[in-house]
LUMFILO-847047 format. One record per atom (N, C-alpha, C, O): x, y, z; residue in three letters. Coordinates in steps of 0.2 Angstrom, whole numbers, padded with zeros to 4 digits, always signed. Layout:
XYZALA
...
***
This chain:
+0065-0134-0232MET
+0069-0135-0238MET
+0070-0131-0236MET
+0067-0126-0234MET
+0078-0134-0235PRO
+0087-0131-0235PRO
+0085-0125-0241PRO
+0082-0126-0246PRO
+0090-0116-0239ASP
+0088-0113-0242ASP
+0083-0110-0249ASP
+0084-0109-0255ASP
+0076-0110-0245THR
+0072-0111-0248THR
+0071-0102-0247THR
+0071-0097-0251THR
+0070-0101-0240GLU
+0068-0093-0240GLU
+0062-0093-0238GLU
+0059-0088-0239GLU
+0056-0100-0234GLY
+0050-0098-0233GLY
+0047-0100-0240GLY
+0043-0096-0242GLY
+0049-0105-0247GLN
+0046-0106-0252GLN
+0040-0110-0249GLN
+0040-0115-0245GLN
+0032-0106-0254LEU
+0027-0108-0252LEU
+0024-0111-0260LEU
+0026-0109-0266LEU
+0020-0116-0257VAL
+0016-0119-0265VAL
+0011-0119-0264VAL
+0010-0122-0258VAL
+0005-0116-0266PRO
-0001-0118-0268PRO
-0003-0125-0267PRO
-0002-0129-0271PRO
-0008-0127-0260TRP
-0008-0134-0262TRP
-0017-0135-0269TRP
-0021-0140-0271TRP
-0016-0130-0271ALA
-0022-0131-0279ALA
-0016-0130-0284ALA
-0016-0131-0290ALA
-0010-0129-0281ARG
-0008-0130-0286ARG
-0005-0138-0291ARG
-0005-0140-0297ARG
-0004-0143-0283VAL
-0002-0149-0284VAL
-0006-0152-0287VAL
-0011-0150-0286VAL
-0005-0156-0291MET
-0006-0161-0295MET
-0006-0169-0293MET
-0010-0172-0289MET
-0001-0172-0297THR
-0002-0180-0297THR
+0009-0179-0296THR
+0015-0176-0295THR
+0006-0186-0297GLY
+0014-0186-0297GLY
+0019-0187-0291GLY
+0025-0188-0291GLY
+0014-0188-0283ILE
+0018-0188-0277ILE
+0022-0194-0276ILE
+0019-0199-0278ILE
+0027-0193-0274ARG
+0032-0198-0271ARG
+0038-0196-0268ARG
+0040-0190-0269ARG
+0043-0203-0261ILE
+0047-0200-0258ILE
+0051-0203-0261ILE
+0050-0208-0264ILE
+0058-0200-0261THR
+0062-0206-0263THR
+0071-0201-0260THR
+0072-0195-0259THR
+0075-0205-0259TRP
+0081-0204-0251TRP
+0087-0202-0255TRP
+0089-0206-0259TRP
+0090-0196-0253GLY
+0095-0198-0254GLY
+0098-0188-0254GLY
+0096-0183-0251GLY
+0105-0188-0258LYS
+0108-0183-0258LYS
+0104-0177-0262LYS
+0101-0172-0260LYS
+0104-0181-0270HIS
+0098-0177-0273HIS
+0095-0179-0278HIS
+0096-0184-0281HIS
+0090-0175-0279ALA
+0083-0175-0281ALA
+0084-0181-0288ALA
+0082-0186-0287ALA
+0086-0181-0293ARG
+0087-0183-0299ARG
+0092-0190-0299ARG
+0096-0192-0303ARG
+0090-0192-0294ASN
+0094-0199-0292ASN
+0087-0204-0291ASN
+0086-0208-0286ASN
+0082-0204-0296THR
+0077-0208-0297THR
+0079-0216-0298THR
+0075-0221-0298THR
+0086-0217-0300THR
+0085-0227-0300THR
+0081-0230-0295THR
+0078-0235-0296THR
+0082-0227-0289GLY
+0081-0231-0284GLY
+0075-0227-0277GLY
+0073-0221-0278GLY
+0074-0230-0274ARG
+0070-0225-0268ARG
+0072-0226-0264ARG
+0069-0224-0259ARG
+0078-0230-0264GLY
+0083-0226-0259GLY
+0087-0236-0259GLY
+0088-0241-0263GLY
+0089-0234-0247LYS
+0092-0239-0245LYS
+0090-0241-0241LYS
+0087-0237-0238LYS
+0090-0250-0240TYR
+0085-0250-0232TYR
+0092-0257-0230TYR
+0096-0260-0232TYR
+0089-0255-0223THR
+0090-0260-0219THR
+0087-0268-0219THR
+0082-0269-0222THR
+0091-0274-0213LEU
+0086-0278-0215LEU
+0080-0278-0211LEU
+0075-0282-0212LEU
+0081-0272-0204LYS
+0074-0274-0202LYS
+0066-0269-0206LYS
+0060-0269-0205LYS
+0073-0264-0214GLY
+0065-0262-0216GLY
+0065-0254-0214GLY
+0060-0251-0215GLY
+0070-0250-0210MET
+0073-0247-0210MET
+0074-0242-0216MET
+0073-0245-0221MET
+0075-0234-0217VAL
+0081-0234-0220VAL
+0083-0230-0217VAL
+0083-0226-0212VAL
+0089-0234-0225ALA
+0097-0233-0222ALA
+0100-0224-0223ALA
+0101-0221-0218ALA
+0100-0221-0229ASP
+0100-0216-0231ASP
+0101-0212-0224ASP
+0098-0214-0219ASP
+0103-0208-0222ARG
+0103-0203-0216ARG
+0104-0195-0220ARG
+0104-0190-0217ARG
+0103-0195-0226ASP
+0104-0190-0229ASP
+0098-0185-0231ASP
+0098-0180-0235ASP
+0091-0188-0226GLY
+0086-0186-0230GLY
+0083-0186-0237GLY
+0086-0190-0241GLY
+0079-0184-0239GLY
+0074-0185-0246GLY
+0073-0183-0250GLY
+0077-0179-0253GLY
+0064-0183-0254TRP
+0064-0176-0257TRP
+0058-0181-0260TRP
+0057-0187-0261TRP
+0054-0174-0260LEU
+0045-0178-0261LEU
+0045-0175-0268LEU
+0044-0168-0269LEU
+0045-0178-0272HIS
+0041-0178-0279HIS
+0034-0176-0283HIS
+0029-0180-0283HIS
+0033-0168-0285MET
+0023-0171-0286MET
+0026-0166-0292MET
+0031-0163-0292MET
+0022-0166-0296THR
+0019-0160-0302THR
+0014-0155-0302THR
+0008-0157-0302THR
+0016-0148-0302LEU
+0013-0141-0302LEU
+0009-0139-0308LEU
+0011-0140-0314LEU
+0005-0138-0307ARG
+0001-0132-0314ARG
+0002-0129-0310ARG
+0004-0129-0304ARG
+0001-0123-0317ASP
-0002-0117-0319ASP
+0007-0113-0319ASP
+0005-0107-0318ASP
+0013-0113-0320PRO
+0013-0116-0326PRO
+0014-0125-0326PRO
+0018-0126-0321PRO
+0014-0128-0327TYR
+0015-0137-0326TYR
+0022-0138-0326TYR
+0026-0136-0330TYR
+0025-0140-0319GLU
+0032-0139-0317GLU
+0033-0147-0312GLU
+0030-0148-0307GLU
+0039-0153-0317ASP
+0040-0157-0310ASP
+0042-0151-0307ASP
+0043-0145-0308ASP
+0041-0155-0298HIS
+0045-0148-0292HIS
+0046-0154-0287HIS
+0043-0160-0286HIS
+0052-0152-0285HIS
+0056-0157-0280HIS
+0057-0151-0272HIS
+0057-0145-0272HIS
+0056-0156-0264LEU
+0057-0152-0260LEU
+0059-0158-0257LEU
+0057-0164-0257LEU
+0066-0155-0254ARG
+0067-0155-0249ARG
+0066-0157-0243ARG
+0060-0155-0241ARG
+0070-0161-0238PHE
+0069-0164-0232PHE
+0073-0165-0228PHE
+0078-0166-0233PHE
+0075-0165-0224ASP
+0080-0168-0219ASP
+0076-0171-0214ASP
+0071-0169-0212ASP
+0078-0179-0211GLN
+0078-0187-0210GLN
+0078-0186-0202GLN
+0083-0186-0200GLN
+0074-0184-0198HIS
+0076-0185-0193HIS
+0079-0190-0188HIS
+0079-0196-0190HIS
+0082-0189-0181THR
+0087-0191-0179THR
+0083-0200-0178THR
+0087-0205-0177THR
+0079-0199-0178ARG
+0078-0208-0177ARG
+0075-0210-0184ARG
+0070-0207-0186ARG
+0077-0216-0187PRO
+0077-0216-0194PRO
+0070-0219-0194PRO
+0067-0222-0189PRO
+0068-0218-0200TYR
+0061-0221-0203TYR
+0059-0227-0206TYR
+0063-0230-0210TYR
+0054-0230-0205ARG
+0054-0237-0206ARG
+0050-0237-0214ARG
+0044-0235-0214ARG
+0053-0240-0219ALA
+0053-0239-0225ALA
+0044-0241-0225ALA
+0041-0238-0230ALA
+0040-0245-0222VAL
+0035-0245-0223VAL
+0032-0238-0221VAL
+0028-0236-0225VAL
+0032-0234-0216ASP
+0030-0227-0215ASP
+0030-0224-0219ASP
+0025-0220-0221ASP
+0036-0224-0223ALA
+0035-0217-0225ALA
+0032-0219-0234ALA
+0033-0215-0239ALA
+0030-0225-0234LEU
+0025-0229-0239LEU
+0019-0228-0240LEU
+0016-0228-0246LEU
+0016-0228-0233ARG
+0012-0226-0231ARG
+0008-0220-0230ARG
+0002-0218-0229ARG
+0013-0215-0231LEU
+0013-0209-0231LEU
+0013-0205-0237LEU
+0009-0200-0239LEU
+0016-0209-0241GLU
+0015-0208-0250GLU
+0010-0206-0250GLU
+0008-0201-0250GLU
+0007-0213-0250ALA
+0000-0214-0248ALA
-0005-0210-0246ALA
-0007-0208-0251ALA
-0007-0209-0242LEU
-0010-0202-0240LEU
-0009-0198-0243LEU
-0014-0198-0247LEU
-0002-0191-0244LEU
-0003-0188-0248LEU
-0006-0187-0257LEU
-0009-0182-0259LEU
-0003-0195-0260ARG
-0006-0197-0265ARG
-0015-0198-0265ARG
-0017-0197-0270ARG
-0019-0199-0260ARG
-0026-0198-0258ARG
-0029-0195-0256ARG
-0035-0195-0255ARG
-0024-0188-0253LEU
-0029-0183-0255LEU
-0028-0179-0260LEU
-0032-0175-0261LEU
-0022-0180-0263THR
-0021-0174-0268THR
-0026-0177-0274THR
-0027-0173-0278THR
-0028-0184-0275ASP
-0035-0186-0279ASP
-0039-0184-0275ASP
-0044-0183-0278ASP
-0039-0183-0270GLU
-0047-0181-0269GLU
-0047-0172-0267GLU
-0051-0168-0263GLU
-0043-0171-0270GLY
-0045-0164-0266GLY
-0043-0163-0262GLY
-0048-0160-0260GLY
-0037-0161-0257ARG
-0041-0161-0249ARG
-0035-0161-0246ARG
-0035-0161-0240ARG
-0028-0160-0249LEU
-0024-0155-0248LEU
-0024-0152-0240LEU
-0022-0153-0234LEU
-0028-0148-0243GLY
-0027-0141-0238GLY
-0029-0143-0232GLY
-0029-0138-0228GLY
-0030-0150-0231LEU
-0030-0154-0221LEU
-0021-0149-0219LEU
-0020-0144-0215LEU
-0017-0152-0222LEU
-0010-0155-0220LEU
-0009-0148-0218LEU
-0003-0147-0216LEU
-0012-0142-0218GLY
-0011-0136-0216GLY
-0014-0136-0209GLY
-0011-0132-0205GLY
-0019-0140-0206ASP
-0019-0143-0199ASP
-0016-0146-0195ASP
-0015-0152-0197ASP
-0015-0144-0189PRO
-0009-0149-0189PRO
-0010-0155-0182PRO
-0007-0160-0181PRO
-0015-0150-0179GLU
-0019-0159-0176GLU
-0022-0163-0179GLU
-0025-0167-0175GLU
-0023-0162-0188TRP
-0029-0165-0190TRP
-0020-0173-0194TRP
-0020-0179-0193TRP
-0014-0170-0197VAL
-0009-0174-0199VAL
-0006-0175-0190VAL
-0005-0181-0191VAL
-0006-0175-0187GLY
-0003-0178-0181GLY
-0009-0185-0178GLY
-0008-0190-0175GLY
-0017-0182-0182ARG
-0020-0188-0179ARG
-0019-0194-0185ARG
-0017-0200-0184ARG
-0021-0192-0192ALA
-0018-0195-0196ALA
-0010-0200-0197ALA
-0009-0205-0201ALA
-0006-0198-0193VAL
+0003-0199-0194VAL
+0001-0205-0189VAL
+0002-0211-0191VAL
-0002-0204-0184ALA
+0000-0209-0178ALA
-0003-0215-0179ALA
+0000-0220-0179ALA
-0011-0214-0182CYS
-0013-0220-0186CYS
-0010-0224-0192CYS
-0011-0230-0194CYS
-0005-0219-0193LEU
-0003-0225-0201LEU
+0004-0227-0198LEU
+0008-0230-0200LEU
+0005-0224-0192VAL
+0017-0227-0191VAL
+0014-0232-0186VAL
+0008-0233-0185VAL
+0018-0236-0185GLY
+0018-0245-0182GLY
+0016-0248-0183GLY
+0018-0250-0188GLY
+0011-0253-0181GLY
+0011-0258-0184GLY
+0016-0265-0186GLY
+0021-0266-0183GLY
+0014-0269-0191LYS
+0020-0272-0194LYS
+0023-0271-0199LYS
+0019-0268-0203LYS
+0030-0273-0200ASN
+0033-0270-0204ASN
+0032-0278-0210ASN
+0036-0283-0209ASN
+0029-0277-0214ARG
+0028-0282-0219ARG
+0026-0279-0228ARG
+0024-0273-0230ARG
+0027-0286-0231TRP
+0028-0284-0238TRP
+0021-0279-0237TRP
+0018-0280-0232TRP
+0020-0275-0243VAL
+0016-0267-0244VAL
+0013-0272-0251VAL
+0015-0276-0254VAL
+0008-0269-0250THR
+0004-0268-0257THR
+0001-0264-0258THR
+0002-0258-0255THR
-0004-0265-0265GLU
-0008-0260-0266GLU
-0013-0259-0259GLU
-0013-0254-0254GLU
-0018-0263-0259GLY
-0023-0263-0253GLY
-0021-0262-0249GLY
-0022-0257-0247GLY
-0016-0266-0244ALA
-0014-0263-0238ALA
-0011-0255-0236ALA
-0011-0253-0231ALA
-0009-0253-0242LEU
-0009-0248-0241LEU
-0015-0242-0243LEU
-0014-0236-0243LEU
-0019-0244-0245GLU
-0027-0240-0246GLU
-0030-0244-0240GLU
-0035-0242-0237GLU
-0028-0249-0238GLN
-0031-0250-0231GLN
-0028-0239-0224GLN
-0029-0234-0222GLN
-0023-0246-0226ALA
-0019-0239-0220ALA
-0022-0235-0218ALA
-0022-0232-0213ALA
-0024-0232-0224VAL
-0025-0222-0229VAL
-0031-0222-0228VAL
-0033-0217-0227VAL
-0036-0228-0226ALA
-0041-0228-0223ALA
-0043-0226-0218ALA
-0047-0223-0217ALA
-0039-0230-0215GLU
-0041-0229-0206GLU
-0038-0224-0205GLU
-0042-0220-0202GLU
-0033-0222-0206ALA
-0030-0215-0205ALA
-0032-0208-0205ALA
-0029-0203-0202ALA
-0039-0209-0211LEU
-0043-0204-0213LEU
-0049-0205-0209LEU
-0051-0200-0207LEU
-0050-0209-0208ALA
-0057-0212-0202ALA
-0056-0211-0194ALA
-0060-0210-0189ALA
-0047-0211-0194ALA
-0046-0208-0185ALA
-0044-0201-0186ALA
-0041-0198-0181ALA
-0045-0198-0190ALA
-0040-0192-0191ALA
-0046-0185-0189ALA
-0047-0181-0185ALA
-0051-0188-0195GLY
-0060-0185-0194GLY
-0058-0182-0204GLY
-0055-0185-0209GLY
-0062-0173-0203THR
-0064-0170-0207THR
-0061-0164-0205THR
-0064-0159-0207THR
-0054-0163-0200GLY
-0053-0156-0201GLY
-0052-0154-0195GLY
-0050-0159-0191GLY
-0053-0148-0192ARG
-0053-0145-0186ARG
-0058-0148-0181ARG
-0064-0149-0182ARG
-0057-0148-0176ARG
-0063-0151-0173ARG
-0064-0146-0164ARG
-0069-0147-0160ARG
***
C-alpha cells in the first residue's frame, strides 16, 4: 500500500468481510467497479482489499495498484473467493509462501469468462487449493 512504510497486518488479525473494490477511494462501496464489454476491469486506478480485523476490531482497507495488464473481473472474483476460503479455514499464512501463491493463482486465472455463480467460484477455489498443495514443497 502506498505511503504505509511497510505496515504489517498479522494473519491472525484477519477475520471476515474480505472483498475487493476498484477505484481511487476505499469508501466508494456503491459498486464493485467499472467493466468493459469483455469483462475486464476498466478502472485503472487500482483498488482496495477490504477486511475486518480483530484485537481491536476494525474495518481495514489495503490499497493496491493495478498491473499494467487489465484484470478480468472473473479472475478478481476468484481471488476474492480464495481469500475468503483461506480466512474461513484459518490458513491465510499460506499467502506468505510465494511459490504456493504462484501455483494457486496460476490455477485461478484463465479459462472461460462466464457468468460467475457461487458454485463456480467454490469449484475454482477447490481446484486452486488442490493444485497449490499444502504449502512449501
